[in-house]
N, C-alpha and C positions, 0 to 999 in steps of 0.2 A: 421467854417461849415457851409453847404449850407443853400439852403432854405428849402428844405424840411427833410434833413436827418440831426439830430443831433448826439450828441456821441452816444447816444445808439438807431439811425433807425430813423424811419419817426414813429411820436407819435401824435396822438392826436385825438379829439371826434369822433367815428366813423359816418361814412356818413356826417360829419358836418366838420374839416379839414382833416380828413383820409376817400376817399369814395373808394367804389367797382371799380371806377373810375381809380385811382390811382394804385392798384391792379393788377387789367388788365394788364396796362400801364408796370409796373414794371415786370410783369412776361414776356410779350412779350418783353422787351427789354433783362431780361438776359435769355432768351432761345433762344435768335439770338444771342447777346453776346457771351454765351459759346458754340454755336453749330454752325448756318447756316454758319457766317462769318467763320467759318474756318473749312467748309465743314462736320462736322460729329453732331452726333445727342446728344445735352446736358441732363446730367442726373441732377435732381435739387433732393433735397431732404427737405419735408417742415414739420413742426411742428406747434402746435396752445395750448394755453391754453383754458381755458374752458368760456372764455366770449362768449355770444350768437353771440356778432359780428364775432367771430372768424370764423365761419365756412362759412359765408359770403366771409372772405376776403381769404380760404382757396379756397371755389369754385372758385372764381375770378383770384387768380393767377396762380391755374392750368390749367385756361380758356388760359388765357393768353400765358404762357408757352406751351402748346399742341400749341397756334394756330401760335406759331412760331417756331415749330417742334421738342420741348424739352418732353423730360418723367419727368413727376411728381409722384414721390416716396412719401407716403402721411404717415407720424408714426401717425397722430391723434393726441389728448392729448398728451401733455410729453413735458419734460423741455427744457429750452433753451441752458445749459450745453449737454445736449442729442444732439441736431443736430450737436452741433457742435462737440461732440464726432463721431456721425455718418456717417459727411461728410467729416471728416478727413479718419477714418479708411475703409469707403467702398470707400473712391476717389469718392465722387463726386467731379461735377464742380463749385457746390457754393451749402449753404443752408440759409434756410428763415424761421424763428421763427416766429408767428404770434402772439404778448402781448404786453400789456404793461407795463408789468412788475408790480408793486406795485399799480399801479394807480387803480380808482376804474370802474367797469364792462364798465359804458359808453363808457369810452376811450380804443382805441387798436392801437395797431403799429407794423411796420413789420420791422423786423432787420435780415440783412443780412453777411453770413460770405463765406468767401472766401474758397477754396479747402481745405488749411490749420484747417478752424474751426475756424479763428481769426477774429473779427469784419473787414468787407469790406471797401478798402483801399479809401482816398476821391475821387481818381481820378475819380474811377468806379461808384461811389457812384455820383458823379458833370455828368457823362454823361448818367444816369439814369434820373436825373432831366431835362436836357436836353431835352430828351424825351419826359417825362411828360410833358413839354412846349411848344412840338411842335417843338422845335429846328431841329429837325431831323425824319427820318422815318428809320424804319425797315421791311422788307418784311414778307408777311405771307406765313407761309407752304401750299403746297398741296399737294395732292393725296397722297402715302403713304410717305411723309416725315412731314405729320402730327404728332404730340404726342401722347402720352395715360398717364394714370394715372397707377400708381402700388400700389398695399397695401402695406404698411411697417411697420406693426406693428411690424416686427419681428424685426425692428434695434434698436424698444423702449427697448425689450426684450435681447438683446444684450447689448445695455448699463446696465440693472440690473445687470445682469451679468457678467459686466467689474467690477462695484461699488462691490458686492460681493466680486472679484475675490483682489479689493484693499484692505480688511481686513487682519491682520495681527495676528489678538484676535476675540475669540470667546465671543461673547456679554450673552454668559450665564449666569442669574440670575441678568443682569442689566434690571432695571426697566427705559424704555425711555419715554418721551412724546414727542409728534409731533405734532405740530401745521402746516398743509399742507395747509391754508388760503384758502379753497375751490378753490385750485390752481391746477397747472400744475401736481405738488408732489402728487397729492392725492392719487392715484396708486399706484405710484412709491415709494415712502419714505417706507411706511411699509411692502411692499415687499422684499426690502432690509435689514430692520432688524430685519421682522422675518426673513429671511433665512441665517441671521448671530447670530440665538437665541435668541436675547432679548424679553421680555417682551414687548412688545410695545403696548403704549396706544396712541389712537391717536384721537385730534379732529378736527371740523371744517373740514371735508371731506365728504361731501354733498354738492358739487357743481350745482347751478341750472340755471349759466348762468349770473346769479345777485350779489350771493354773493360771488364773488371773492374778496376778500383785506377787504371785508364788517367787520368791528370791529373785525378781526382776522388775524391770520399770527405775519412777523415780525415788521408792523406797529404799531401793537395793542399787543404788547407784555405780556400788563399785565396780560390777561387770560390765557395765559400758566404759566406764575409767579403762580397764584392761583391754577393753575390743578396739578403744579407739588404739591406743598406744599399739596393740600388737599389728594393727591393719594399716597403721602410718594414716589416719584419718585426719582430717582438715577441724575436724568440729562433730561433737555428738550430743544427742536430744535425745532426754529419756522423760515420756510421760506416766501419768498413773492411769489408774482401769478405766476411767469415763475422759480420759484426755481434757481435761479441764485445769491442768498444770504441768507445766515442764519448767527441767531442770536441764544446765548445760553441760559438756564436758570439754574443754578446750582441746588443744592440739598436743599439750603433754601430758595428758589425761589428769587435768586438776579441776575439781568439780567448780562450776557459777552458781551461786543460787539465784534465789528470786530478788533478793537486797541486789546481787552485781547486776541483776538484769534491770531492775529500776534504776541504778547510776547508770548505766550504760546508754539506755533509752533516753532516760530525762537530759543526759548532757548532747546526745545529739540532737535532739529535739533544741535545746537552748540555742546549742551553736547554727541552728537553721533560723533562730527568731521564731520559734513554734511551741514553746515552752509555756502556754499558758497560764498567767496567774506565776510564773515562775516557780511553781510548784510540784513536787510528787508528792503521792501519799502513800503512807504506811500502816504497819501495826504497831503497836505498843513492842512486840517481838523482834521486830528488823533491831540486826546487830547494830551496837555503837560506833562500830566501824563504817556503818555505811551513812551514817549521818556526821561523820568527822570528813568524809570523800566528799559530802556534798556541800559541806560548809566552804571549803578549799576552791571548789568550782561557783561559788555564789548560788547553788542552788537551795530555794527554802523546800520546806517539806510539813505534813502534816500527818498525826497520829491516830490510827482510829481502836476499838476492840480489838481485838483477833477474830478474824472470820473474811471472806472476801466479801459478804453480806453488806459489811460496816463500812470496807473499800470503796465500794460500788455506791453506794447511798454517797457516801460523802463529798465523792466526785461528781456526782451529777450535781447535788445540790450548789456544788463551786464551780464546776465548769471545766476541774482537771484534767489532765488526757493523760496521766499515766500513771500505775498506782498497783500495789499488790502485797503477797507475804513472802517471809523467806522460803516459804517451803514450793514457791512455782506458781501460784494462782496470781497469773499478771492479766491486768485489767487494760484494755487501751479504748477509751471510749469514742474513740473516734470510728472504729471498727468493729466492735462488741457490745455485749450488756454483759458479758461474763468473763471469767478465766477461760481462758482457749490456749491450751497448751501448742498444737501446730500452729496456729498466729504466733506464738510468744516466739518458736525457735524460727520463722519467717523474719520478724523481725529482728532479731538477732544476727540473720544472714544478711540482713540490709545494709546495718550496722556495718560489719565486718565487710562487705563488698563496697560499698559506699567510701566507706574511710583506708579501704586497702591495708587493714591490720589484722593480725591473727586474734581470738578471742581473749586468749593470756595476755595479751598486751591490754588491751579496750578494758578488762578487769582488774588488772593490777592496781588501781588508785584504790580500792577497795581493801584494805587491811582488816582482817576482821579479828576483835577483840576476844581472850579467852573469857569463854561464860560458863557458869556454875548456877544450874537450875536444880532446887530439891523442892518438895514437894511435903507437905506437914498436913496430915490429916487432923482435922480441929472438931470441937461438938459445935461450936457455929462458927460460921465464917464470917458473918458481919460482925460480931461480937470480938473475934480474934482479927482482924482486918481495921474495927474503928479504935480497939484499948489504946488508948492515949501514952500508954508508955512503949508500945511497939510501933506507933505511928512516932515516937520521939527515935526510938532507936533507927529507924528508916530513914529520919531526916537526920541523922547522927553521919549515918553512913554517905548520904548523897553530899553531905556538907563534906567530909574528907575526903572522897574521890572527888570533888571538883569537876573538873572539864576533863579530866583521866578516867573517866568510865561511869556506870549510872548503877542501879537498884532500881528494881520494881518488883512489886509482891501487889499479888492479886489474888483472887479468887476465881476455882476450879468453876466452867457452866457447867461442869456434868457430874462431880465426884464433893465430897464435904471436904474439902483439900483448900489448903494456899500455898499459893506455888510462890517460892523465894529466889530471885535472880539478880546475880548482879554480873556485869560484867567490868570487867577492869586490865592492867596492862597484864599482868599475870595472872596463871589459876591458883596459886598461893593465897595470894589478897582476894578472889572470888572465893575461894574457900572460908576464908577468917570472916569475912563480911557477911556471907551468907547464915553461917554458924551462930553467929552472933545475935542475929535476927529470929532463928529460932529458938537461941534458947531463952530470949525473951518472952517469945511464943510459950515455952515449956514452963517457964517460971510463974507466970500468970495465970496457968491453968486452964490455958484453951486445950493441948492436946487430946484428944479422944483416946479413951482407953482401946 
């Protein structure tokens, strides 16, 4: 990861960590990089979520792009996956999404995708960072080379049409609950489900610039659980602020996580002989119960580092069809280049209707194992992680757990922290093994004061 851009863009508190000057510079560099340096006028599409600061960053990005000679196409409030889709199908040079995903309203972020709608490569992001830090300059456009803005709400509408076109069944008579998190999906998700004939019940669809993700959406799914039960709904779907993730609630009010979704759709493809390579892709944080369920139905799996970026890279490299994270970032490479919450909910509807089974039955084979995760602040992450005695303690736990659980010790990507996680048949067993490893880390003097 670079100085500013992490695995999911440049993110921080608006006008404190991420400022409008940063946005202007990002726009200027991209306008020049994709345009003037190649002797053409660049075309860049921009979307934003409902945060108050998103308007400021939208105007700042447009200013920078136009000053560098690019045309900025504005999709207005829309989802991250819609920007990826429109960038790819309408052949834009790149796309920009203004969002801090599931973070509170006062944070914001700038996510950049390449012309294929994929997360921007590290090399280009580092060039942007060099420009932000004044290590290089780009020229201003002059006279008729100066760019313009173009209203491109039509792109958002085309994305809605694309999602509707993917449905294989009518949703008539199905009662669906949607928690749109007062975010980017607030007008899109209902339009899709209404068009497919569902009886749509929506909550948290009154964004005011400050209430995005506030006690709602996929990070506060308990409200959708109650909503589904109270209204006698067949299923519920909760999105985050930019709608690139989705968690589900079954008709009984139980949460259906990203791990369940991977299992349900992976098995659905396998039963049709369409699960290419007979594999799904997970991160190392997927629950042990998912792997036990996959083993029972003969589906293989790969594990990546935490982050949908790494899941997607693995899928593209190996040709896999479905993968994602427990948090609800699910990628279907046949249909999208990024996690797409609304697409995920459509795919769950497809399986329910095709199999004529409620979501509770489809998810039942994945029995989550108790999990204990503790963070240990250390002086040096590599020293603690690579200590022979620590490694021996971890190996001993793994050996004792055998096929009944697992231990994972990894470094945080953003803090001076080692995360120790154990999954086992009971929480007591988890606690015992986690504390045992932490005791070794302490005994070896790695704990930070």
